[in-house]
N, C-alpha and C positions, 0 to 999 in steps of 0.2 A: 486521452480521455480527460474530460473536465471534472467528472465527479470525484469525490473523495474515495479512498480505498475502501472504506466501510460501505459507502453507497454502491461501489462496484461489487462487493461481496453480496450485498442484498439483491442487486440486479441478477447476479449469477444464481443465487439461491432461488429467487422467485421464478426465473426463467426455466430452471430445471425442476420446479415443482416441489422443492424441499421446504419443510417448515423450519422454524428456528431450532426447535428441539432436534429434528432429524439431522440438520447440518452440524449443529453443535456436537452431536454424538459422533458423527463421522470425523470431526476435527479434534475430538477429545477435549472439548472445552465446555464450560457451563453455558446454557442457553441464555442466561441473563447477561453474561459477558459478551456473547455474540450480539445480542441486541444493543448493548452499549457500543460495540465496535461499529455496527451498521449505522448507529445514530451519531457517530463522531464523538462520543464521550470517552471512549477508550481506544487505544491503538491496538492493532492486530499484532500478535506475537510473530516476529520475523522467523522464529524457529518452526512455525507452522506453515510456512509458505509452500514447502514441498508437498505437504499433505493436501493443502488447498489446490495446488496444481494437479495432484493425482485425482482428487474427487471430481474436478471439472474438466479433466483431460486438457490442461493448459500447458503451454510451453513455460518451463520454470524460469528461463532467462528473461522472457518477456514479463512474467509475473513479478520477478525481482525488480525489474526496471520500473514497473508501475508502482510497486511498494516504495522504492527509493525515491521516485519523483514525488510521491505523495508526502513522504516524510520531509523532503527538502522544501516543498511548497508550504507545508505547515510551519516549519521553522522560519521561512522567509516571512510569512504572514505575521507570526508572533513577534518578530523583531522589527517589523515595519520596513522591510527591505524595499528600496527604490530600484527602478530600472537601471540607474547608474551603478548602484552597488552590485547588482546582478551582473552587469557587464564586466566590472572589475573582478568579481569572483570567477567568472568564466575564463578570463585571461589568466588568472592564477591557476585555475584547474588545468588549462592548456599547458602552462609552464610546468606544472607537476608531471603531466603526461610525458613531456620531453625528458624529464629527469630519469624516468624509468627505462628509457631506451639505452 
C-alpha cells in the first residue's frame, strides 16, 4: 500500500461506514486524535493494533507489517534516506537475521 497508515485507517473507516466518533469509541481513543492520525499529524498507537485488527477483521500480522513499514518509511523520509542508504540498511538487516540463526 502506498498510503500512510493514517490514510489506510481512514479508508477502512469510510469503507465500513463508521464516523470518526464511532471508530474512535471502538478503539477507545479521542475522536480528535483519530482525526489527527488520519491526517498524518499524529502516529497511531502501536498498542491499539490488535483492537484495530479486531474491529475490521484484519490479519494482525499483516496489519503489524503495514504499521512497521509506515513507521520505517516516515523515518526514512525524515532523515532524507537515499536509495543507496536503503540498500546498505537492507544488507545490515540481512546480516542481523543470520545472527539470530
